C-alpha positions as CSV (number, residue, x, y, z in Angstrom):
1,M,41.7,89.4,67.8
2,S,41.5,90.8,71.1
3,G,43.2,87.9,72.7
4,Q,46.1,87.9,70.2
5,Y,46.3,91.7,70.8
6,G,46.5,91.2,74.6
7,I,49.3,88.5,74.2
8,K,51.3,90.9,72.1
9,R,51.0,93.6,74.6
10,I,52.0,91.4,77.5
11,S,55.1,90.2,75.4
12,I,56.0,93.8,74.7
13,C,55.8,94.6,78.5
14,L,57.9,91.6,79.4
15,T,60.4,92.5,76.9
16,L,60.8,96.0,78.1
17,F,60.9,94.8,81.9
18,F,63.9,92.3,81.2
19,C,65.7,95.2,79.0
20,C,65.4,97.5,81.9
21,L,66.5,94.9,84.4
22,F,69.6,93.9,82.6
23,S,70.5,97.6,81.7
24,V,70.4,98.4,85.4
25,K,72.8,95.7,86.6
26,P,75.9,96.9,84.9
27,V,75.2,100.5,86.2
28,K,75.0,99.2,89.7
29,S,78.0,97.0,89.3
30,Q,80.0,100.1,88.0
31,S,78.8,102.2,90.8
32,A,79.9,99.5,93.4
33,V,83.4,99.2,91.7
34,S,83.6,103.1,91.8
35,E,82.5,103.2,95.4
36,R,85.1,100.6,96.4
37,Y,87.8,102.5,94.7
38,L,86.8,105.9,96.3
39,H,86.6,104.2,99.6
40,P,89.6,102.1,99.8
41,F,90.0,102.4,103.6
42,G,90.0,99.0,105.3
43,A,91.1,96.9,102.4
44,L,93.1,93.9,103.7
45,T,96.0,92.4,101.9
46,L,97.9,89.2,102.8
47,T,101.7,89.4,102.1
48,G,104.5,86.9,101.8
49,G,108.2,87.1,101.1
50,V,111.3,85.2,100.5
51,G,114.8,86.2,100.0
52,I,118.2,86.8,101.6
53,A,119.2,88.1,104.8
54,Y,122.7,90.0,105.4
55,Y,124.5,90.5,108.7
56,M,126.3,93.8,109.7
57,G,128.1,93.7,113.1
58,D,131.2,93.1,115.1
59,L,132.6,90.0,113.3
60,R,132.4,92.0,109.8
61,D,135.2,94.5,109.0
62,G,134.7,95.2,105.4
63,V,135.6,92.9,102.6
64,S,135.4,89.3,103.6
65,S,135.3,85.8,101.8
66,H,132.5,84.9,104.2
67,P,129.5,86.9,102.9
68,G,127.4,86.4,106.0
69,L,124.3,85.6,103.8
70,G,121.3,83.5,105.0
71,P,117.5,82.9,103.8
72,S,114.8,85.0,105.1
73,V,110.9,84.1,104.9
74,S,108.0,86.6,106.0
75,V,104.3,86.5,106.2
76,G,102.1,89.3,107.2
77,A,99.2,91.4,106.3
78,L,98.5,95.1,105.1
79,Y,95.5,97.1,106.2
80,R,94.9,100.4,104.2
81,L,94.4,103.5,106.2
82,T,94.3,106.3,103.4
83,E,94.9,106.6,99.9
84,H,98.7,106.6,100.5
85,F,99.2,104.8,103.8
86,S,98.6,101.3,105.2
87,A,99.4,99.7,108.5
88,R,101.4,96.6,108.1
89,G,102.5,93.6,110.4
90,E,104.7,90.7,109.7
91,I,106.4,87.6,111.3
92,R,109.8,86.8,109.7
93,F,112.4,84.2,110.1
94,Y,116.1,84.7,109.1
95,Q,119.6,83.3,109.3
96,V,122.8,85.1,109.4
97,A,126.4,84.2,110.2
98,A,129.8,85.3,110.1
99,D,133.4,83.8,110.6
100,Q,136.5,86.1,111.5
101,K,138.8,83.3,110.1
102,Y,138.1,85.0,106.7
103,S,138.6,88.7,107.7
104,K,141.2,91.0,108.9
105,K,140.8,90.0,112.6
106,F,141.4,86.4,111.9
107,N,143.6,86.4,115.2
108,N,140.3,86.6,117.1
109,N,138.9,83.6,115.3
110,L,135.4,84.1,116.5
111,S,132.4,82.8,114.5
112,F,128.6,82.5,115.0
113,R,125.3,81.5,113.3
114,T,121.8,82.7,114.3
115,R,118.4,81.5,113.2
116,N,116.0,84.0,114.5
117,P,112.1,85.0,114.4
118,D,111.1,88.3,114.6
119,L,107.7,90.3,114.9
120,N,107.2,93.9,113.6
121,L,104.5,96.4,113.2
122,G,105.0,99.5,110.7
123,I,103.6,102.0,108.4
124,Q,103.8,101.7,104.3
125,A,103.8,104.8,102.6
126,D,102.8,104.3,98.8
127,V,104.1,107.0,96.2
128,F,101.1,106.9,94.1
129,A,97.5,107.1,95.5
130,Y,95.3,104.0,95.7
131,N,92.7,105.5,93.2
132,R,95.3,106.2,90.6
133,H,95.4,102.5,89.8
134,K,99.2,102.5,88.9
135,K,100.5,99.2,87.7
136,V,103.8,99.9,89.3
137,N,103.9,101.5,92.8
138,P,107.0,102.5,94.7
139,Y,106.6,102.8,98.4
140,F,108.6,103.4,101.8
141,L,108.2,101.6,105.1
142,A,109.2,102.1,108.6
143,G,108.3,100.1,111.9
144,V,109.3,98.7,115.1
145,G,109.5,95.1,116.4
146,V,111.5,92.8,118.4
147,T,113.6,89.6,117.5
148,Y,114.7,86.5,119.5
149,M,118.4,86.1,119.4
150,T,119.7,82.5,119.3
151,P,123.6,82.8,118.4
152,K,125.5,79.6,118.2
153,A,129.1,78.5,117.4
154,E,130.6,75.4,116.1
155,I,133.2,73.6,118.2
156,D,134.2,70.0,118.3
157,G,131.7,69.3,115.6
158,N,128.7,70.5,117.6
159,W,126.8,73.8,117.6
160,E,126.6,75.4,120.9
161,S,124.2,78.1,122.0
162,L,126.2,81.0,123.2
163,A,124.0,83.1,125.3
164,P,123.7,80.8,128.3
165,L,127.5,80.6,128.4
166,Q,127.8,84.4,128.8
167,T,131.1,84.5,126.9
168,E,131.8,88.1,127.8
169,G,130.6,87.7,131.5
170,I,127.4,89.4,130.6
171,K,123.8,88.2,130.7
172,Y,122.3,90.2,127.9
173,N,118.6,90.6,126.8
174,R,118.0,88.1,124.0
175,L,114.6,89.7,122.9
176,P,115.6,93.5,121.8
177,L,113.7,96.1,120.0
178,V,114.3,96.2,116.3
179,F,113.7,99.5,114.3
180,M,113.2,98.9,110.6
181,A,113.1,101.3,107.5
182,G,113.2,100.2,103.8
183,I,112.0,100.8,100.4
184,G,110.1,98.5,97.8
185,V,108.1,98.5,94.6
186,S,104.9,96.5,93.9
187,S,103.5,95.6,90.4
188,K,100.0,94.4,89.9
189,I,99.7,91.3,87.8
190,A,96.1,90.5,88.2
191,E,92.9,91.8,89.9
192,R,93.8,90.8,93.4
193,W,97.4,89.7,93.0
194,S,100.7,91.8,92.9
195,I,104.5,91.1,93.3
196,G,107.5,93.2,93.9
197,M,110.8,93.6,95.6
198,E,111.7,95.0,99.0
199,L,114.8,96.2,100.8
200,C,114.6,96.5,104.4
201,N,117.3,97.4,107.1
202,N,116.7,96.3,110.6
203,F,118.7,98.1,113.5
204,V,118.8,95.9,116.5
205,N,118.8,97.7,120.0
206,S,121.6,95.4,120.9
207,D,125.2,94.6,120.1
208,Y,124.8,90.7,120.9
209,L,123.1,89.5,117.7
210,D,126.4,87.7,117.2
211,D,127.3,87.3,120.9
212,V,130.2,89.7,120.5
213,S,130.1,93.2,121.7
214,D,132.9,94.5,124.3
215,V,136.2,93.1,125.7
216,Y,137.6,89.8,126.8
217,P,136.5,89.0,130.2
218,D,138.4,87.6,133.1
219,F,138.1,83.9,132.0
220,S,138.3,82.6,135.5
221,T,134.8,84.1,136.2
222,L,133.3,82.2,133.3
223,S,130.9,79.3,134.2
224,S,132.5,76.5,132.4
225,D,135.4,75.4,130.3
226,L,133.3,75.4,127.2
227,A,132.5,79.1,127.9
228,R,136.1,79.8,128.1
229,R,136.9,78.1,124.9
230,L,134.2,79.8,123.0
231,S,135.1,83.3,124.5
232,D,138.7,83.1,123.2
233,R,139.3,81.0,120.4
234,S,142.8,82.4,119.4
235,S,144.6,79.2,120.4
236,E,142.8,77.3,117.7
237,V,144.7,79.3,115.1
238,G,148.1,78.8,116.9
239,L,148.1,82.4,118.7
240,P,148.7,83.1,122.3
241,P,145.5,83.8,124.4
242,Q,144.0,87.1,124.6
243,Q,144.2,89.0,127.8
244,P,141.1,90.3,129.7
245,G,140.2,93.8,128.8
246,W,141.4,93.6,125.3
247,H,138.8,94.4,122.7
248,R,136.6,91.5,121.5
249,G,134.1,93.7,119.7
250,R,132.9,97.2,119.0
251,P,130.5,98.3,121.7
252,N,130.0,101.8,120.4
253,R,128.2,100.1,117.2
254,K,125.0,98.0,117.4
255,D,124.2,95.2,115.2
256,M,122.1,95.1,112.0
257,Y,120.6,92.7,109.5
258,M,119.2,93.4,106.1
259,F,116.5,91.7,104.1
260,L,116.4,91.7,100.1
261,Q,113.0,89.8,99.4
262,V,110.5,88.9,96.5
263,R,107.3,89.7,97.7
264,V,103.9,88.5,96.7
265,N,100.6,90.2,97.8
266,Y,97.0,89.0,97.8
267,L,94.0,91.6,98.2
268,I,91.4,90.1,100.1
269,G,88.9,93.1,99.7
270,T,87.5,96.2,101.5
271,R,85.0,96.6,104.5
272,K,82.5,97.7,101.9
273,E,83.1,94.6,99.8
274,A,82.4,92.5,103.1
275,H,79.2,94.3,103.8
276,E,78.0,93.9,100.3
277,R,78.7,90.2,100.3
278,K,77.0,89.8,103.7
279,S,74.0,91.8,102.4
280,V,73.2,89.5,99.4
281,R,74.0,86.2,101.4
282,C,71.1,83.7,101.4
283,P,69.5,83.4,104.7
C-alpha cells in the first residue's frame, strides 16, 4: 500500500509540475510580445517598390501627346527610431523621356531619354503610432540623395550620350543632389508583410536632367558636328537654324521627376528579438 501511495504522490507532483510549466510559457510569450511592441526602436524592415516615373522639365510645356513616363524600381530598408519616425534609405532606378515634336515648341525639335540610378536617405513619419497596430497607416516622407544623369538622344538610328557633347557649350555636373518629399499609405497583410502605395516628388538640384537648360550656344565652339546637330535640330523639321543666344530651355526652373509606386515591406524584427534569438541559440 505504501508503495502504491508513493507512486500516486509522485504522479500527482509530476502532473502539477507539467501544468505549471505549460501555464508559464504562454505568459512569458505574451510578455515578450508586449515588450516587443512597447520597445519597437531598432526594428528593421526591408522595402521594395515598382511603378512609373514622370518627368517635369524644359522639354515639357503643358499638355503633350508624349507622356514622358517610364518605369521605376526601388529597394531599400526602414530603421525605426521612435513610435512615429523611421530612418529610410533606398537605391532606385528610373527612366524618363520627352520629345518636343509633340509639344507647343515643336520647332525646337529636341528630345531625350535618360535611365538613371539614384541613392537617397530620409525620414518617414507615420500618422499612427507603432503601438496602435493600425492595419492601414498613412505616412509622410522627406529626404536627400544624389542621381547620376545619363541623357541620350536618338539620331540616325543610334542613341547618343549628350553630356559629353556639351550641346550648350557647358560641362555640367552629372551627379547633382536630389531633394525628395512625398506621401504614402501602408496596409498590413500578414504578421511581417505589408503593401502600400507611395507618391514621391524628386527635386533635382540641376537643370540638365534632360540636357536642356539655357540658350543656344555659338555652334562654332562645339566639339564636333554631332554636337552641333544635337544642339539644334530645327532643320530636321524643315525650319531655319536657331540663332546663338536664343532660348533653348528655361534656366530659372530646375528639373523634377516623380514616382508612383506599389510598395512591399517585410519586417525582419527588432533588436530585442535578435537578442532573444541569440540568448536561446544552442551552443
